[in-house]
C-alpha positions in Angstrom: -13.0 20.3 104.5 -15.5 17.8 104.3 -19.1 17.7 102.4 -21.4 16.9 104.5 -24.0 15.6 101.2 -21.5 13.1 100.8 -20.5 12.7 104.3 -24.0 12.0 105.0 -25.1 10.3 101.5 -27.3 6.9 102.2 -25.3 5.0 99.9 -22.4 4.5 101.8 -19.9 6.4 99.4 -17.3 8.4 101.6 -15.4 11.9 100.2 -12.4 9.6 99.6 -13.7 7.1 97.6 -16.0 9.1 95.2 -13.1 11.0 94.0 -11.3 7.6 93.8 -14.0 6.5 91.3 -13.9 9.5 89.8 -10.6 9.4 88.6 -10.8 6.2 87.7 -13.4 7.4 85.1 -11.2 10.0 84.4 -8.6 7.7 83.3 -10.5 5.4 81.6 -11.6 8.3 79.6 -8.2 9.4 78.7 -6.9 6.3 78.1 -9.9 6.0 75.4 -8.8 9.2 73.8 -5.5 8.4 73.8 -6.2 4.9 71.9 -8.1 6.6 69.4 -6.1 9.4 68.5 -3.3 6.8 68.4 -5.5 4.3 65.8 -6.7 7.5 63.5 -3.9 7.3 60.7 -4.7 3.8 60.2 -8.1 4.3 59.4 -9.7 4.7 55.8 -9.7 8.2 54.4 -12.1 9.1 51.7 -11.2 11.3 48.7 -12.1 14.5 49.6 -11.9 15.5 45.8 -10.8 14.3 42.4 -8.7 16.4 40.4 -11.1 16.8 37.8 -13.3 18.9 40.2 -14.3 19.3 43.4 -16.2 16.8 45.5 -17.8 19.4 47.7 -19.7 20.6 44.5 -20.4 16.9 43.1 -23.8 17.2 41.2 -24.3 14.0 38.9 -24.8 10.7 39.7 -21.3 10.0 38.5 -19.3 13.0 39.7 -20.9 11.6 44.2 -19.8 8.1 42.5 -15.9 8.8 41.7 -15.8 10.8 45.0 -17.1 8.1 47.1 -15.1 5.8 45.5 -10.9 6.5 46.0 -10.0 4.5 43.2 -12.5 6.1 41.1 -11.0 8.8 42.5 -7.1 8.0 41.7 -8.1 6.9 38.0 -10.0 10.7 37.4 -6.6 12.1 39.3 -4.5 10.1 36.1 -6.7 11.5 33.6 -6.5 14.6 34.9 -3.0 14.8 35.0 -2.8 13.3 31.3 -5.0 16.1 30.1 -3.0 18.6 31.5 0.3 17.4 30.3 -1.3 16.4 26.6 -2.6 20.5 26.8 0.6 22.1 28.0 1.5 21.1 24.7 -0.9 21.0 22.2 -2.9 24.4 22.5 -2.2 27.7 21.7 -2.7 29.6 19.2 -2.7 28.7 15.4 0.7 30.3 13.5 -1.4 31.4 10.1 -4.8 31.9 11.7 -4.4 33.1 15.5 -7.1 31.1 15.9 -6.7 29.0 19.4 -7.0 25.4 19.7 -7.6 22.9 22.2 -7.9 19.5 20.4 -7.3 17.3 23.6 -10.3 19.8 25.4 -12.7 19.1 22.4 -11.8 14.5 22.9 -11.8 15.2 26.1 -15.3 16.9 26.6 -16.9 14.0 24.0 -15.3 11.3 25.8 -17.0 13.3 29.4 -20.6 13.6 28.1 -20.5 10.2 25.7 -19.0 7.7 27.8 -18.0 8.5 31.4 -20.7 10.4 32.1 -23.6 8.0 30.9 -22.0 5.4 33.4 -25.0 4.2 36.0 -22.1 2.1 38.1 -18.8 1.9 39.2 -17.4 -0.8 37.4 -18.5 0.8 34.1 -16.3 4.2 35.2 -13.9 1.9 36.2 -13.8 0.5 32.8 -14.2 4.0 31.2 -10.9 5.5 33.1 -8.7 2.8 32.1 -9.9 2.7 28.6 -9.5 6.6 28.5 -6.0 6.3 29.9 -5.1 3.7 27.7 -6.0 5.6 24.8 -4.9 9.2 25.3 -1.5 7.7 26.2 -1.9 6.0 22.8 -3.6 9.0 20.6 -0.9 11.7 22.2 2.1 9.4 22.7 3.9 12.5 21.1 2.8 15.2 23.3 3.4 13.1 26.4 7.1 12.2 25.0 8.8 9.4 26.3 7.8 9.2 29.9 4.1 9.2 28.9 4.2 5.3 28.3 
């Protein structure tokens, strides 16, 4: 059955031509969607988190810089991994006093507050992280074992 509105169209477009144009637009739209989805794996992905904290909860300027820069997030991940390995070897109860000891935690907190959190920009943060990783590997070499060097 013919559509009387299209049949009497002042532009002269018949119902058949209207359908052809509509189908052509759908083909183009589908091709654009397929192309976009196919290229998605090649698009840069920003870090969703850094190992030391959840970027959704980032509060400070430094935390926002770390989350915004994939290289800084990767360095933060490295520091966290080293910290966890060192802490696993060094933290615990003192055999004589029973007191809880966690020497790397105190050192890490001091570095974070006196060095990392005072950085005004990404270049400063990168330098702070590179220096911290080197210091951790040197100062805690025994706790890290041969694989940590």
